[in-house]
N, C-alpha and C positions, 0 to 999 in steps of 0.2 A: 512533518515530524522531523526532529533532529536530535541526535544524541550529542554528547560532549564534543567528540571529534568526528562526527559522521557527516555524510552528505545530507543536504536538506531535501526531503521528499514531500511533495505536495500532491494531494489527490483532490480533484475538483469534479463536480457534476457538470457534464456538458449541457449546453442549451438544448431544449427539446427538439428544435429543428436540426440539430447536429448529431442526434443520437441514432441515426439510421445504421451506423456500423459499430461505434464504440459508445458505451454509456458513460465512462469516466475518462478524464484527462489525468495523466500522471506525469509529474515533472521531477527530475532529479537535478538538483542544483540549477534550476531554471530551464533545463532542456527537456522537451517533451520526449517521453519514451513509450514504446508500444510492446505488446505481448502477443502479437498475432501469428507468430511462427513458433514451432516447437523449440527452436534454439534460443528464443527470446523469452520463454516462460519464466525462467529464473535469471535475474540480472543482479550482478554484484557491483556495489559502489563502496567508496570508503566508509567503513563502519556500518554498512547496512546491506541487507539482501531484500530485494523487492520481487514478488512473484505473484502469479495468478494460477489457480488450479488448472490442470490440463484439460478438464472438461468444459471450462468457461471460454467461449469463443468471442463474446462481445465486450470483453474487458469490463464486466460489471462487478467483479470481486477482485480486490487487490490486498495482498498481505505484505506488511513491512515489518521486518525483524532487524533490530539493532544488535550490535555486538555485545551490548550490556545485558541482553536477554529480554528487554522490553520490546513489545510489538503492538501493532495496530492492524486490525482487519477492517476494511471499508467495503460495504456492499451497497449496491444500488438496486432498488426494487420499485418499479412503477413511479419513478421520479423522486423517490425519497432515499436519503442516505442513512445507513446504520453503521456505526463505528463501535468496534469492540476493542478494548485495551487489554493487553496481556502483560503481566509483570511477574518476574521471578519471586520466589519466597524471600529473597534477600531484601526486597523492598518493603516487606511487612514490618510495621513498627511493633517492637516487642515491649510488653509491659512487664515490669519487674517489681 
């Protein structure tokens, strides 16, 4: 995910043999990031905030919010990925 002037955030499903600790790999501008300590649950990058809920310990849910208001939530469940997209009302096309 990337906004106009934001960092590029990638979320990838880890291989099955590598999911013993973390379910998802998260990259910010090509560098792997982790959320395994309380101080790292919310991470700020240019134009984006990336975080995991405090009750998630295996990095299976990641939320990315851009400064524009758009966001993506990625959830891993039993080897499948689910992504939800969030957009502010300003993105809605108005018919007149």
